[in-house]
C-alpha positions as CSV (number, residue, x, y, z in Angstrom):
1,M,129.5,64.8,113.2
2,T,126.3,62.1,114.3
3,N,125.9,63.9,117.4
4,Q,125.3,67.3,116.3
5,L,122.9,65.9,113.3
6,R,121.3,64.3,116.2
7,E,121.2,67.8,117.9
8,Y,119.6,69.5,115.5
9,G,117.1,67.3,114.9
10,V,116.3,67.1,118.4
11,N,116.3,71.3,117.9
12,L,114.3,71.0,114.9
13,A,111.2,69.3,116.1
14,T,111.3,70.9,119.5
15,A,111.0,74.0,117.9
16,A,108.0,72.9,115.5
17,V,106.3,71.6,117.7
18,G,107.2,73.0,121.3
19,A,108.7,72.8,124.2
20,S,106.0,73.8,127.3
21,G,103.0,74.5,127.3
22,K,104.0,78.4,127.9
23,E,105.2,78.2,124.0
24,A,102.0,77.2,122.8
25,T,100.0,79.5,124.6
26,I,102.4,82.3,123.6
27,G,101.6,80.8,119.9
28,G,97.8,80.5,120.4
29,Y,97.5,84.2,121.3
30,I,99.8,85.1,118.3
31,A,97.5,82.7,116.4
32,A,94.2,84.7,117.7
33,A,95.6,88.0,116.9
34,G,96.6,87.7,113.4
35,L,92.8,86.3,113.1
36,F,91.4,89.3,114.7
37,L,93.5,91.7,112.7
38,S,92.4,89.7,109.3
39,G,88.9,90.1,110.5
40,L,89.4,93.7,111.3
41,L,91.2,94.5,107.8
42,G,89.0,92.2,105.7
43,G,90.3,88.8,105.6
44,W,93.9,87.7,103.7
45,D,93.3,88.3,100.3
46,M,96.0,88.6,97.8
47,A,95.4,92.5,97.8
48,L,96.3,92.5,101.3
49,K,99.3,90.4,101.1
50,V,100.6,92.7,98.1
51,L,100.1,95.7,100.4
52,L,102.0,94.2,103.1
53,V,105.1,93.3,101.5
54,L,105.0,96.7,99.5
55,M,105.0,98.1,102.9
56,V,107.7,96.4,104.7
57,V,110.1,96.5,101.6
58,D,109.4,100.1,101.8
59,Y,110.6,100.9,105.2
60,V,114.0,98.4,104.6
61,T,114.4,100.3,101.6
62,G,114.3,103.7,103.1
63,V,116.4,102.5,105.8
64,L,118.7,101.7,103.5
65,G,118.6,104.7,102.1
66,A,119.2,106.7,104.7
67,A,121.9,104.4,105.8
68,K,123.9,105.3,102.9
69,H,123.4,108.9,103.5
70,K,124.0,108.7,106.6
71,K,120.9,110.3,107.3
72,L,119.9,107.8,110.4
73,N,117.3,109.0,112.2
74,S,115.1,107.2,115.0
75,D,112.4,109.5,114.9
76,V,111.7,109.3,111.0
77,M,111.3,105.8,111.5
78,Y,109.0,106.3,114.5
79,W,106.8,108.1,112.5
80,G,107.2,106.5,109.0
81,G,106.2,102.6,111.4
82,I,103.6,105.3,112.5
83,R,101.7,106.1,108.8
84,K,102.1,102.2,108.4
85,M,99.8,101.6,111.0
86,V,97.9,104.7,110.0
87,V,97.2,102.9,106.8
88,L,96.1,99.3,108.1
89,V,92.9,101.9,110.0
90,V,91.8,103.4,106.8
91,V,91.9,99.8,105.4
92,G,89.9,98.4,108.5
93,L,87.6,101.1,108.1
94,G,87.3,100.9,104.7
95,A,86.6,97.2,105.4
96,M,83.4,98.3,108.1
97,I,82.3,101.2,105.8
98,D,81.8,98.1,103.4
99,D,80.1,95.3,105.8
100,W,77.7,98.2,106.7
101,I,77.0,99.7,103.3
102,Q,76.8,96.8,101.3
103,P,78.3,93.6,102.3
104,G,80.0,91.2,100.6
105,A,81.2,93.9,97.7
106,P,84.7,95.3,99.3
107,I,84.6,98.5,97.6
108,F,86.0,101.0,99.6
109,R,88.4,98.0,101.0
110,T,89.6,97.2,97.6
111,A,90.2,101.5,96.5
112,A,92.1,102.2,99.7
113,I,94.3,98.9,99.3
114,Y,95.0,100.0,95.6
115,F,95.6,103.2,96.5
116,Y,98.5,103.1,99.2
117,A,99.7,99.8,97.8
118,G,100.3,102.6,94.4
119,R,102.0,104.9,96.8
120,E,104.1,102.3,98.7
121,G,105.3,101.0,95.1
122,L,106.6,104.6,93.8
123,S,107.9,104.6,97.4
124,V,109.9,101.4,97.0
125,I,111.3,102.7,93.7
126,E,112.3,105.8,95.0
127,N,113.7,104.4,97.7
128,L,115.7,102.1,95.6
129,G,117.2,104.8,93.3
130,T,118.1,106.7,96.7
131,I,120.1,103.4,97.0
132,G,121.3,103.0,93.7
133,V,119.7,100.5,91.7
134,P,119.7,101.9,88.0
135,L,116.3,102.9,87.4
136,P,115.2,102.9,83.6
137,R,115.0,107.0,82.2
138,A,111.4,107.0,82.1
139,I,110.5,106.2,86.1
140,H,113.5,108.2,86.9
141,E,112.2,111.2,85.3
142,F,109.0,110.5,86.5
143,L,110.6,110.4,90.2
144,T,112.0,113.9,89.7
145,Q,108.2,115.4,88.0
146,L,106.5,114.1,91.6
147,N,108.8,115.6,93.4
148,E,109.4,119.4,92.2
149,K,105.2,119.3,92.0
150,G,105.1,117.9,95.7
151,G,107.3,120.8,96.9
152,G,109.6,117.9,98.9
153,S,113.0,116.7,98.4
154,D,111.6,112.9,99.6
155,G,108.6,113.1,97.9
156,K,106.1,111.9,100.2
157,N,104.3,115.1,99.8
158,V,102.8,113.9,96.7
């Protein structure tokens, strides 16, 4: 038992510190990429964090809903990921426009983040309904109306 604890401690310390210069180099590249992307997206604030979490939750719940209904499709998943990347490009462009027109006033970036966070939130709720999570009647009726107005069965045409 003591040897297992010692081995666990050594593994934990090695993971925290890094076993080699190669791990430190890879970590440095990842940190540099994160810093670059954060700067490109206009900073790492709560609005961007919320958007990114909603994007991940939407993707995961979409995959779970497709798996439940046995409609998993790698092409749909691929293009769903591409759409998420395009959203980030729009946020980045909004940040660049803000810096160009009036530095320090993130109007376009904020509008883009709020718009896409709203869409992602609606999509998460729709995916939860698809998975079978009970939704309040008002939300269910609202999503039904959106699907009818959008003309599609997946609500993505809204």
